[in-house]
N, C-alpha and C positions, 0 to 999 in steps of 0.2 A: 969599264964601259964596254958595252956590247955594241958593236957596229952593225947596223942593219943594212943589208944589201939593197941596192936600188932595184934589183930584180929578184925578190925572195922566191924560194921554191914553195911547194905545197906545205911542207912541214913547218917552215918558218911563218907562213901566213896563218896556220892554225894556232901556233903558239902566240902570235900577236893578238889574235881575237880573244883567246882565253885570258890574256893578261889585262886587256882593256875592258872586259865585260864587268858590269856592276855586280856586287855581291847580292844574291837574291834574298828578299825579305821572307821571314817565316809567314806561313798562312795566317790570315786574320780570322779570329774566332767569330762565329755568327752570334750576334747579341739579340736575345729575345726580350722585347720590352715587357716589364712587369705592369700590373694594374696600378693605375694612379690612385692613391688613397684619397678618400673624401674628407676634407677638413671643414667643419662648420656645424650648423645646427640643422638637423633633419626636420623636414616639414612635420608639424605636429608637436615638436618639442619646444618651439619658440614660445616664449611667455606671451600670454594674451592679456589684454586689459581686464581688470577685475570685473567679474559679473558678465563677461561676454566671451564668446568663443566663435571662431570662424568655422562655418559649416559648409563643406563643399556640396553636399547633397541637400535637396530641399528639406526643410525641417518637417513639413507635413508630408510624409510618404510612407513607404513600406519597409524602411530600414529595420532590420531585425536586431533586437537587443535581448532576446530570450536567453542567450548564453552568458550574459553579464549579470553578476549578482546585484550590482548597483549601477546607476546612470549618473551622468555629470550634470549637476544643477547649473553649471556655468553656461550652458547653452541658452539660458534665459537671461535677457537683459536686466530684468528686475529681480532682485533677490527673493528667494522663497523663504517664507517665515520659518523660524526654527521649529515650530510645532509641526510643520508639514514636510520638511526636507526629507527625513528618513522614509516617510510613507511614499512620497513622490519618487524617490530614488529606487526603492526596493519593490514597488508594485507597478508592474508594466501596464496593467489596464488603467490605472490612475493616470500615468504619464500620457498614454495615448488619448484618453478621453478628455482630460483637462487641458493639455498643452502647457503653456507658460503663463506666468502672472501678467496681468495688465495693470496692476497697481500694487503698492506696498501693502503688506498685511497690517492690520490694526486691531486693537482690542476695544471692547465696549461692554457695558453692563446692560443685560437684558433680563429675561425671565423665562422659565420653562414650566411645563406641566407634563408629567409622565402618564401615559395611557396604557391600556391593555396590550395594544399591538404597535406601540410607537411612542413618539414624543413630539411635543410642539415647542418651538422657540419663538420668542418675541424680540424683534429688532426695533427699538423705539424710534431711531432716527427716521426710518421710513414708515413707521407704524405698520410694520409687515410681520407676517407669521410664516414660518416654515413648519409644515406638518410632515414629519418623517416616519414612514411606515417601517416597522422593524425589518431589517434585512439580514441579520446574522449575528454571530458572536465577534468580539474584538479580534483583530488580526486576521480575519477571513475576508476574502474578496467577494462576498455574497452581494447580489444586486437586489435592491428593493426599489421603491419609488418615493417621491416626495411631492408635496403641493406647496406652492408659494403664492401668497396673496398679500397685496398692499391695500390698506384701508378696507378691510372686510366690512360689509354692511352690518349694522347692528341687528342682532336677532333676539328673539325671546325664547326662553326655555319653558315658558308656560305650557303646560300640557305634556311636556316630554316626560315619559315614565322614568322613575329612578330605579336603581338596581343595587341596593345595599348589599355588601359594604362598599361597593364601587361608588364613585362620585360623578356628578355632572361637571363638565368643564366650567371654568370661571373666566369672566371678563372677555378680553379679545379672543381668547382661545375658544370660548363658547361661540362667538361670532363666526370664527373660522370653521368650527365643527358643524355649524348649521348652514354656512354659505356654500361650501364645496360639495358638490353632488357625490354621494356614496362615501364620503369621508367618515361620517358618523358610524356607519356599519363596519367599515374597514379598520378604523383605529380603535374603536370601542369606547368604553367609559374611562374616566380618569382614575388613576390609582393613587394619586396624591394631590395635595393642594398646590397652588401656584407657588413657586419659589424663585428668589432672585438667582441670577446666574452670571458669572464672569465668563465672557466669551471672546473668541477671536475669529477674524474673517479675512480671507484674501481671495480676490476675484481673479480668475484665469481666463484664457482665450475661450474656453468652452464650458465654463462652470465656476464653482466656488468651493473652497475649503472652508468648512465651518468647525470651529473648535469649541467644544463645551468643556471649559476648564474646571467647572464645578464637578462634573461627572467623570472627567479625564477620558474623553473620547473625541475622535475626529471623524467627520463625515466628508466625503467627496460628493458634491452635488453637481451632476451634469445637467446642462440646460435642456436636455430632452426629457427631464423628469426622473432620470435614473439616480439612485443614491447608492454609493459604494461605501462599505464599512458596516459598523463603526470600526475604527482603528485606534490602537493605543498610541498616544503621543509620546515623544521622548521624555525622560524624567526631567523635572524642573523646567519644562517648557513654559514660556510666558506669552500670552496673546500679544501679537503685534511686534515681536522681537525679531530683528534681522539676524542672520547667522554671523558669528564673530569670525569664522574662518571660512576659506573657500574650499568646498568639497573637492576631493581628489578626482582628476579627470579619468574616467573609466570607459565611457561609450557615449554615442550620440543617440538620444531618444527620438522616437517618432510620434506622430499624433495624427488623429483623423482630421478630415477637412475642417477648416475653420468655420465656426458657426456664430450667429449673433449671440452676444453675451447678455445674460441677465443675472441678478443677484442669486 
C-alpha cells in the first residue's frame, strides 16, 4: 500500500494524474456510405395487360422509330389482324399513316377484276367498290391512290369502244368505271373477267388494311386517298384472325394527326 501524502509535491501530482487517466481509444475509421442498390421492377419492365401498353408521350406525335426494325403492336388497344401485323410493325410509313385499329379484323367474300393499271374490289355488305391504281411491286412502300364509292350509279357501256384483247369491265365494276371522273383513262381496260375473292379488312384510325387472300397481297388504304403497297402477307395468314401471341415490345410508334375514318 502506497500512502499518499496530504501535501503531494509536483512529481507525486503528475504520477497521480497519469494513473487515473482513461486509456485512449484508437482513432475511428471514416466510413464512406456505398450506393443503395435498387431492388424491384424498373419502369417499362412491369407486365402490362394484354393488348395495351402505357405510353408516356402522346401517341400521335413526332416520336422517332426509324432506328428500330420493328415496333410494338401492343400500343394498340385492339389487336391487329395476323395478316397485317408484320407490315404494320416493319413499315414505318404504314404505322404513321394508319395509326391503330378501331375495330377487329374480319373476313368476307367479295369479287375482283384486274385492270391494265390496277384492280377493283367489291365489298357486298356496303355495295361498295375500291378502285386501286397500281402503286408498285410487293414489299415496296410505293404510293399510289385509290377511289372508294358506295352504291355507284348504274351506267351503260353502250357506245364505249372496245379494245381487244382487252375487256370492258363487268357489273358494278363497270358502274364504278363510268361514275368516277378520269378513272376510266387511268385504270384502263380490264385484263380478266370478274372473279370471286376471299378478302380481309380491318379499319384503323386513319384508314384501312385490305387483304386480298386470293392474290396474296395487302394494301394500306389511307383516308386521304393514298394507297401504300401492295405488301406480301405472312404465310398462312387468314382473313379476320387475331394474333395468337403478343408481339415483343420493341418501341413506341407514332402517327400523324387523327383524321375522320372511312372504309
